[in-house]
C-alpha positions as CSV (number, residue, x, y, z in Angstrom):
1,M,-11.7,-46.4,16.3
2,N,-13.7,-44.5,13.8
3,R,-12.0,-41.2,12.8
4,K,-15.4,-39.3,12.8
5,L,-16.1,-40.5,16.3
6,I,-12.7,-39.3,17.5
7,I,-13.2,-35.9,15.9
8,T,-16.7,-35.6,17.3
9,G,-15.5,-36.6,20.8
10,L,-12.6,-34.1,20.6
11,G,-15.0,-31.4,19.5
12,I,-17.2,-32.1,22.5
13,L,-14.2,-32.0,24.8
14,G,-13.3,-28.6,23.3
15,L,-16.8,-27.3,23.9
16,L,-16.7,-28.6,27.5
17,L,-13.5,-26.7,28.0
18,L,-15.1,-23.5,26.7
19,F,-18.1,-24.0,29.0
20,Y,-15.8,-24.8,31.9
21,L,-13.7,-21.7,31.3
22,R,-16.9,-19.6,30.8
23,G,-18.6,-20.9,33.9
24,C,-15.6,-20.2,36.1
25,N,-16.1,-16.4,35.6
26,Q,-18.4,-16.4,38.6
27,Q,-15.4,-16.2,40.9
28,S,-13.2,-13.3,41.7
29,S,-11.4,-11.9,38.6
30,P,-8.9,-14.8,38.1
31,S,-8.1,-13.7,34.5
32,T,-6.1,-10.7,35.8
33,L,-2.5,-10.9,34.7
34,D,-0.7,-9.4,37.6
35,Q,2.9,-8.1,37.7
36,E,4.3,-11.5,38.5
37,Q,2.7,-12.9,35.4
38,T,4.0,-10.2,33.1
39,Q,7.5,-11.6,33.3
40,L,7.4,-15.3,32.8
41,S,10.4,-17.6,32.8
42,D,10.9,-20.5,30.4
43,H,13.9,-22.3,29.0
44,K,14.6,-19.3,26.8
45,G,14.7,-16.7,29.6
46,I,12.3,-14.0,30.7
47,I,9.2,-13.4,28.6
48,E,8.1,-9.8,28.6
49,I,4.4,-9.0,28.3
50,P,3.7,-5.5,27.2
51,E,2.3,-3.3,30.0
52,T,-0.9,-2.5,28.0
53,F,-1.7,-6.2,27.6
54,P,-3.0,-7.1,31.1
55,E,-5.7,-4.3,31.0
56,F,-6.8,-5.4,27.5
57,Y,-6.9,-9.1,28.7
58,E,-9.1,-8.3,31.7
59,T,-11.5,-6.1,29.7
60,F,-11.6,-8.7,26.8
61,H,-12.9,-11.3,29.3
62,T,-15.4,-9.2,31.2
63,D,-17.0,-7.0,28.5
64,S,-18.8,-8.9,25.8
65,L,-19.1,-5.9,23.4
66,Y,-15.4,-5.1,23.8
67,Q,-14.6,-8.7,23.1
68,M,-16.5,-8.8,19.9
69,A,-15.0,-5.5,18.8
70,H,-11.4,-6.8,19.5
71,I,-11.5,-9.9,17.4
72,Q,-10.1,-9.9,13.9
73,W,-12.9,-11.4,11.9
74,P,-13.1,-14.0,10.4
75,L,-10.9,-15.5,13.0
76,K,-8.6,-18.4,12.1
77,Q,-9.1,-21.4,12.8
78,Q,-11.5,-24.1,13.8
79,T,-10.3,-27.7,13.9
80,D,-11.8,-28.3,10.4
81,G,-9.8,-25.4,9.0
82,S,-12.7,-23.0,8.6
83,P,-12.7,-19.6,10.3
84,W,-14.7,-18.6,13.3
85,T,-17.4,-16.1,12.6
86,K,-19.3,-13.6,14.7
87,D,-22.5,-15.5,14.4
88,A,-21.0,-18.7,15.7
89,W,-18.8,-17.2,18.4
90,D,-19.1,-18.2,22.1
91,L,-17.9,-15.5,24.4
92,H,-14.7,-16.3,26.3
93,G,-14.8,-15.8,30.0
94,P,-12.0,-15.3,32.5
95,F,-9.5,-18.2,33.0
96,D,-9.9,-19.8,36.4
97,N,-7.9,-22.8,37.4
98,S,-9.2,-23.3,40.9
99,S,-9.7,-27.0,40.1
100,G,-6.1,-27.4,39.1
101,E,-7.0,-29.3,35.9
102,F,-5.4,-26.8,33.5
103,T,-2.2,-25.0,32.9
104,R,-1.8,-21.6,31.1
105,D,1.3,-20.4,29.4
106,L,2.0,-17.1,27.8
107,D,4.7,-16.4,25.2
108,N,5.7,-13.2,23.4
109,F,7.2,-13.6,19.9
110,A,7.7,-10.4,17.9
111,G,4.9,-8.7,19.8
112,I,2.4,-11.5,19.3
113,I,1.2,-12.9,22.7
114,T,0.4,-16.6,22.5
115,E,-1.7,-18.1,25.3
116,T,-1.9,-21.8,25.6
117,I,-4.3,-23.4,28.0
118,Q,-3.8,-27.1,28.3
119,H,-5.6,-29.9,30.2
120,N,-3.1,-31.5,32.6
121,Q,-3.8,-35.0,31.2
122,G,-2.9,-33.7,27.7
123,Y,-6.1,-34.5,25.9
124,F,-6.3,-31.1,24.2
125,N,-5.2,-27.6,24.4
126,M,-6.5,-24.2,23.5
127,V,-4.3,-21.7,21.7
128,R,-5.1,-18.0,21.3
129,R,-2.9,-15.3,19.7
130,F,-3.2,-11.6,20.4
131,S,-1.6,-8.8,18.5
132,Q,-1.7,-5.0,18.4
133,L,-3.3,-3.6,15.3
134,D,-3.4,0.2,14.9
135,G,-2.4,0.6,18.6
136,E,-5.1,-1.7,20.0
137,W,-4.9,-5.4,21.1
138,Y,-7.0,-8.0,19.1
139,L,-7.5,-11.7,19.2
140,I,-6.1,-12.8,15.8
141,Y,-6.1,-16.6,16.1
142,Y,-8.0,-19.2,18.1
143,T,-8.1,-23.0,18.0
144,V,-8.7,-26.0,20.1
145,E,-6.1,-28.7,19.3
146,S,-6.2,-32.4,20.1
147,I,-3.0,-34.0,21.1
148,A,-4.5,-37.3,19.8
149,N,-4.7,-35.9,16.3
150,D,-1.1,-34.7,16.1
151,G,0.6,-36.4,13.1
152,E,-2.7,-37.5,11.5
153,G,-3.4,-36.3,8.0
């Protein structure tokens, strides 16, 4: 299959994921990270989410001005390697998995919270990293990755 066609198709899937996640914000506040979600288990043990993160996460997804002010611009990285810019940014809405089509995982490594939202069939996943800078949380990295492109140069 033509590589450009595959990349275009994956880009469209990424945009569909964004629109899906954005459109789901009409329902009741599903992005809230409650107490149960602040301590996540994985094969490494308990993952501690700082107590200031859930409030930031909620506000980030419900207040567009706050969101734009809490992104480290230019934000790394689009699938072509170029940074995201304010002019080209689509606001991120709350995560809602009422359809059951996605999974979300959080990880904390050295104070950087990594959120991975993956389609259950494994076509692609979205990765966002959040970090505290001068005492406030910021989105510092965002990408939509294709599982089909892993290993390709």
